[in-house]
C-alpha positions in Angstrom: -3.8 -35.1 5.4 -4.0 -34.8 1.6 -0.7 -33.7 0.1 -1.0 -32.2 -3.4 1.2 -30.0 -5.6 0.1 -26.3 -5.3 1.6 -23.8 -7.7 1.9 -20.4 -6.2 2.2 -17.8 -9.0 3.4 -14.3 -8.5 0.9 -11.7 -9.7 2.8 -9.4 -12.1 3.1 -6.1 -10.3 2.0 -2.7 -11.7 5.6 -1.5 -12.0 6.5 -4.2 -14.6 9.1 -2.6 -16.8 12.1 -3.4 -19.0 15.1 -1.7 -17.4 17.5 -4.5 -18.4 18.9 -5.0 -14.8 19.7 -8.7 -14.9 23.2 -9.5 -16.1 23.2 -13.0 -17.7 19.5 -12.9 -18.5 19.7 -12.5 -22.3 16.0 -11.6 -22.8 16.2 -8.9 -20.1 19.3 -7.4 -21.8 17.8 -7.7 -25.3 14.6 -5.9 -24.4 16.1 -3.2 -22.2 14.5 0.2 -22.9 11.4 -1.2 -24.5 7.9 0.0 -23.4 6.3 -2.6 -21.1 2.6 -3.4 -20.6 2.0 -4.2 -17.0 -1.8 -4.7 -17.3 -1.4 -7.2 -20.2 1.4 -8.9 -18.3 -0.7 -9.4 -15.1 -3.7 -10.6 -17.1 -1.5 -13.1 -19.0 -0.3 -14.4 -15.6 -3.9 -14.8 -14.4 -4.8 -16.7 -17.5 -1.9 -19.1 -16.9 -3.3 -19.7 -13.4 -6.8 -20.3 -14.9 -5.4 -22.8 -17.3 -3.8 -24.7 -14.3 -7.2 -24.8 -12.6 -8.8 -26.2 -15.7 -6.3 -29.0 -15.7 -7.4 -29.8 -12.2 -4.4 -28.5 -10.4 -4.4 -26.6 -7.1 -3.4 -22.9 -7.6 -2.1 -20.2 -5.3 -0.7 -16.7 -5.6 1.8 -14.2 -4.1 1.2 -10.5 -4.3 3.6 -7.8 -5.7 5.9 -6.1 -3.4 5.8 -2.4 -2.5 7.2 -0.4 -5.4 9.0 1.8 -5.4 11.0 0.1 -2.6 11.0 3.1 -0.3 12.5 1.3 2.7 15.5 0.1 0.7 16.0 3.5 -0.8 15.8 5.0 2.7 18.6 2.6 3.8 20.6 4.1 1.0 19.9 7.6 2.1 17.6 8.6 -0.7 14.0 8.6 -2.0 12.2 7.7 -5.2 12.0 11.4 -6.0 15.7 12.1 -5.4 17.4 8.8 -6.4 19.4 8.7 -9.6 17.9 6.9 -12.5 19.9 3.7 -12.0 19.1 3.4 -8.3 15.4 4.3 -9.0 15.2 1.5 -11.6 16.5 -1.0 -9.1 13.8 0.1 -6.6 11.0 -0.2 -9.2 11.6 -3.7 -10.5 8.6 -6.1 -10.5 10.9 -9.1 -10.4 9.2 -10.7 -7.4 6.6 -11.8 -9.9 9.0 -14.7 -10.6 8.0 -16.8 -7.6 10.4 -19.6 -8.4 13.0 -17.4 -6.8 11.0 -16.8 -3.6 12.3 -19.8 -1.7 13.5 -23.3 -1.7 10.9 -25.8 -0.6 11.3 -29.3 0.9 8.0 -31.2 1.3 7.1 -32.9 4.5 7.8 -36.5 3.3 11.5 -35.6 2.9 12.1 -33.9 6.2 13.0 -35.4 9.6 10.3 -33.5 11.5 7.5 -34.2 8.9 6.9 -30.6 8.2 7.3 -28.7 4.9 10.3 -26.4 5.1 10.7 -23.2 3.2 13.9 -21.0 3.1 13.4 -17.6 1.6 16.1 -16.8 -1.0 18.5 -14.0 -0.3 18.9 -13.1 -4.1 22.1 -11.2 -3.2 23.7 -11.3 -6.7 21.5 -8.7 -8.4 20.8 -5.3 -6.6 17.2 -5.1 -7.9 16.4 -8.5 -6.3 18.6 -8.3 -3.2 16.0 -6.2 -1.3 13.0 -8.6 -2.0 13.5 -11.2 0.7 12.0 -9.3 3.7 8.6 -8.8 1.9 8.7 -12.3 0.5 9.4 -13.7 4.0 6.4 -11.8 5.3 4.1 -13.5 2.7 5.6 -16.9 3.3 5.0 -16.5 7.1 1.4 -15.6 6.4 0.6 -18.2 3.8 2.4 -21.0 5.6 1.8 -19.9 9.2 0.6 -23.2 10.5 3.7 -24.3 12.5 2.4 -27.8 12.9 2.8 -28.3 9.1 5.4 -25.7 8.0 8.7 -24.3 9.1 9.6 -21.0 7.4 13.3 -20.0 7.6 15.0 -16.7 7.0 17.6 -16.3 4.3 21.0 -17.9 4.2 23.6 -15.3 5.2 24.5 -13.2 2.1 28.1 -14.4 2.0 26.6 -17.2 -0.2 24.2 -16.5 -3.1 20.8 -18.3 -3.1 18.2 -18.0 -5.8 15.7 -20.4 -4.5 13.6 -23.1 -6.2 14.8 -22.1 -9.7 17.9 -24.2 -8.9 16.1 -27.0 -7.0 14.5 -30.2 -8.3 12.8 -33.2 -6.7 12.3 -36.8 -7.9 9.6 -38.9 -6.3 7.2 -41.7 -7.2 4.4 -39.4 -6.0 4.2 -36.0 -4.5 3.1 -37.4 -1.1 6.0 -39.9 -0.9 9.6 -39.3 0.2 11.8 -38.2 -2.7 15.3 -37.3 -3.8 16.1 -33.6 -3.5 18.5 -32.2 -6.2 20.3 -28.9 -5.6 21.9 -27.4 -8.7 24.7 -24.9 -8.0 27.1 -22.9 -10.2 30.8 -22.3 -10.0 31.4 -20.2 -13.0 29.4 -18.8 -15.9 32.1 -17.4 -18.2 31.1 -13.7 -18.7 28.1 -14.1 -16.4 27.9 -14.7 -12.6 27.1 -18.0 -11.1 24.2 -17.0 -8.9 23.6 -20.1 -6.8 26.4 -21.2 -4.4 26.7 -24.8 -3.2 27.4 -23.5 0.4 23.9 -21.9 0.4 22.3 -25.1 -0.7 24.2 -27.3 1.8 23.0 -24.9 4.6 19.4 -25.3 3.3 19.6 -29.0 3.3 20.7 -29.0 6.9 18.1 -26.4 7.9 15.4 -28.5 6.2 16.6 -31.6 8.0 17.0 -33.7 4.9 18.4 -37.2 4.8 21.9 -36.9 3.3 21.4 -40.3 1.5 18.5 -38.8 -0.4 20.1 -35.5 -1.2 22.2 -34.7 -4.3 24.3 -31.6 -5.2 25.2 -31.2 -8.9 27.0 -28.4 -10.7 25.3 -26.6 -13.5 27.6 -26.5 -16.6 29.6 -23.4 -17.2 28.5 -23.5 -20.9 24.8 -23.4 -19.9 25.3 -20.3 -17.6 27.4 -18.6 -20.3 24.7 -19.3 -22.9 22.1 -17.5 -20.8 20.8 -20.2 -18.4 21.2 -18.0 -15.4 19.1 -20.5 -13.4 19.0 -24.3 -13.7 15.2 -24.1 -14.6 16.2 -22.6 -17.9 17.8 -26.0 -18.9 16.1 -28.6 -16.8 12.8 -29.4 -15.0 11.7 -32.4 -12.9 8.4 -33.8 -11.7 7.7 -37.1 -10.0 9.5 -39.8 -12.0 10.5 -37.5 -15.0 13.6 -35.4 -15.3 13.6 -33.4 -18.5 16.9 -31.7 -19.4 19.1 -30.4 -22.1 22.2 -32.5 -22.7 24.5 -29.6 -21.7 22.6 -28.7 -18.5 25.0 -30.4 -16.0 28.7 -30.7 -15.3 29.6 -34.3 -14.6 26.2 -35.4 -16.1 27.0 -39.1 -16.3 28.0 -39.3 -12.6 25.0 -37.3 -11.5 22.5 -39.5 -13.5 24.1 -42.6 -12.1 23.9 -41.4 -8.6 20.3 -40.3 -9.1 19.3 -43.6 -10.7 20.9 -45.5 -7.8 18.8 -43.6 -5.3 15.7 -43.5 -7.5 15.4 -46.5 -9.9 12.0 -45.3 -11.2 13.7 -42.3 -12.9 12.5 -41.5 -16.4 15.3 -39.3 -17.9 14.2 -37.4 -21.0 17.2 -35.6 -22.7 17.2 -33.2 -25.5 20.5 -33.5 -27.4 22.4 -30.4 -28.5 22.5 -31.9 -32.0 18.7 -31.6 -32.1 18.0 -28.4 -30.1 20.9 -26.1 -29.5 21.4 -24.4 -26.1 20.7 -21.1 -27.9 17.3 -22.3 -29.2 16.4 -23.9 -25.8 17.2 -20.7 -23.9 15.5 -18.4 -26.4 12.3 -20.5 -26.5 12.4 -21.4 -22.8 11.6 -25.0 -23.6 12.8 -26.2 -20.1 11.4 -23.2 -18.2 8.1 -25.0 -18.3 5.8 -26.4 -15.7 6.0 -30.2 -15.7 2.9 -31.3 -13.9 0.7 -34.4 -13.2 -3.0 -33.5 -13.5 -5.6 -35.7 -11.9 -5.9 -37.7 -15.1 -2.3 -38.9 -14.6 -1.0 -37.6 -18.0 2.4 -35.9 -17.4 2.0 -32.5 -18.9 4.5 -29.9 -20.0 3.2 -26.3 -19.9 5.3 -24.2 -22.3 5.3 -20.6 -23.5 4.1 -19.6 -27.0 7.7 -19.1 -28.0 8.3 -22.9 -28.0 5.7 -23.3 -30.7 7.4 -20.5 -32.7 10.8 -22.2 -32.6 10.8 -24.9 -35.4 13.6 -27.1 -34.0 12.1 -27.0 -30.5 8.5 -27.7 -31.5 9.5 -30.4 -33.9 11.4 -32.2 -31.1 8.3 -32.1 -28.9 6.0 -33.4 -31.6 8.4 -36.3 -32.2 8.6 -37.1 -28.5 4.8 -37.0 -28.1 4.3 -39.2 -31.2 6.5 -41.8 -29.5 4.3 -41.9 -26.4 7.2 -40.8 -24.2 7.3 -39.8 -20.6 5.7 -36.5 -21.4 2.2 -37.2 -22.6 0.8 -33.8 -23.3 1.9 -30.2 -24.1 -0.1 -27.1 -23.1 0.8 -23.7 -24.5 0.3 -20.5 -22.6 0.9 -16.8 -23.5 3.2 -15.1 -21.0 5.0 -12.9 -23.6 5.3 -9.9 -21.3 7.1 -12.0 -18.7 9.2 -13.8 -21.4 10.4 -10.5 -22.7 12.0 -9.9 -19.3 13.4 -13.5 -19.1 10.8 -15.3 -17.1 8.7 -18.2 -18.5 6.0 -20.4 -16.9 8.3 -22.0 -14.4 9.7 -18.7 -13.3 6.3 -17.4 -12.4 5.5 -20.1 -9.9 6.7 -21.6 -6.6 5.8 -25.3 -6.3 4.7 -26.4 -2.8 3.6 -29.9 -1.8 1.1 -29.4 1.0 -2.5 -30.0 2.1 -4.5 -26.9 0.9 -6.4 -26.9 4.1 -3.2 -26.0 6.0 -2.5 -22.9 3.8 -4.0 -19.5 4.5 -6.9 -19.4 2.1 -6.3 -15.8 1.1 -3.3 -17.1 -0.9 -5.4 -19.8 -2.8 -7.5 -19.0 -5.9 -10.5 -20.3 -7.7 -12.2 -19.1 -10.9 -14.3 -16.5 -9.1 -11.3 -15.0 -7.4 -9.4 -14.9 -10.7 -12.4 -13.0 -12.2 -12.3 -10.4 -9.4 -8.5 -10.0 -9.7 -8.8 -9.6 -13.5 -11.4 -6.8 -13.1 -9.2 -5.0 -10.5 -6.0 -5.2 -12.7 -7.9 -4.0 -15.7 -9.0 -1.0 -13.7 -5.9 -0.2 -11.7 -2.7 -1.4 -13.5 -0.9 1.0 -15.9 -1.4 0.1 -19.5 2.2 0.8 -20.4 5.4 2.1 -18.9 8.4 3.6 -20.7 11.7 3.5 -18.8 11.9 7.3 -18.7 8.6 7.4 -16.8 9.8 5.5 -13.8 10.4 8.6 -11.7 7.2 10.4 -12.5 5.2 11.2 -9.3 1.9 10.4 -11.1 3.0 6.9 -12.0 4.4 6.3 -8.5 1.1 7.3 -7.0 -0.7 4.9 -9.4 1.6 2.0 -8.5 1.1 2.4 -4.8 -2.7 2.9 -5.1 -3.0 -0.2 -7.4 -1.1 -2.5 -5.0 -3.2 -1.3 -2.0 -6.4 -2.0 -3.9 -5.1 -5.5 -4.5 -4.3 -6.1 -0.9 -7.8 -4.8 0.0 -9.5 -7.2 -2.4 -7.5 -10.1 -1.0 -7.9 -8.9 2.6 -4.1 -9.0 3.1 -3.8 -5.6 4.8 -1.0 -7.1 7.0 1.2 -6.7 3.9 0.7 -2.9 3.6 3.6 -0.7 4.2 
């Protein structure tokens, strides 16, 4: 079996809009009420996938969920046509595009039964995301349906908030070797909620049958959450030997790093000091909400949004680090501005799964030809723009539902129709 890192990106759905629903996500709040561009957003996402393929990485996808969320609205006794504006906006969100929140993933080398385990996130904190998990679980069970190699778990009970892989990291010498799993939880975020509860992550560690000696739980700092780092992946990212983080990412940082180094002596810790890049600049640019990857050429690569290049302090730090031949050897810049405007960078858009591609349902894997076909469909079917006051229009709703069905037909994923 050939275990590789596969990045599963969420295709940006045709209902992509800026309703400002996510408390603590500063970009979402800042751009509330703006006109969105779903077609451009989805095409930008496809180009990011294409850039990964060109680096030699394996690439997969998840499809948008049904929007409006008719089943959820029905449970609330209403419909897209009769719901009030606030409820309708919560039913129209395209936030499942941020696949990092789809699930927490433990690769086979880390688990007692030698299978890759995935637990779908309950996303209970925000109403617009709380109804995502059933449709996400359906995709996970299709994509990773080979029970000899995968175990797919339902959500942790909603007494405890779980936001998935956005708060989970892993350190390992190589993807196909046993690693240290790191679960980052919140206790408080000042004016903003701490979305990830330690009780949820402890349950996931048990369900995934992880070795307690190779499992760490660390608290995200209150100042990071209060500054707008609503998920850990806004202030830290890990890949193989490298942990790249802001100096204010973790509470009890010194103890955490000592514990990690004791379990994983090969650790290369790369810290950005607050004196060089402030939390505000790190969060606005999404320096850490990047994909940290190891392409076949072995050069550890950081995939960052355009906004990093436009932030002088952030870009200058990266150039100094690269000039010193540090742990990160290359930086690739991608344009995901439409996603960024709603608070999701390159890391938000993908769920990282270590697996043999031959064990994954091939309908969820992409190559250049499939990306070309997807781009043509999106150019033809996705709305060019959406203003918030248009979300209830029957003509738009019909277009959204028609566009998603066309996508499912192209990918031969009719099982996901509603």
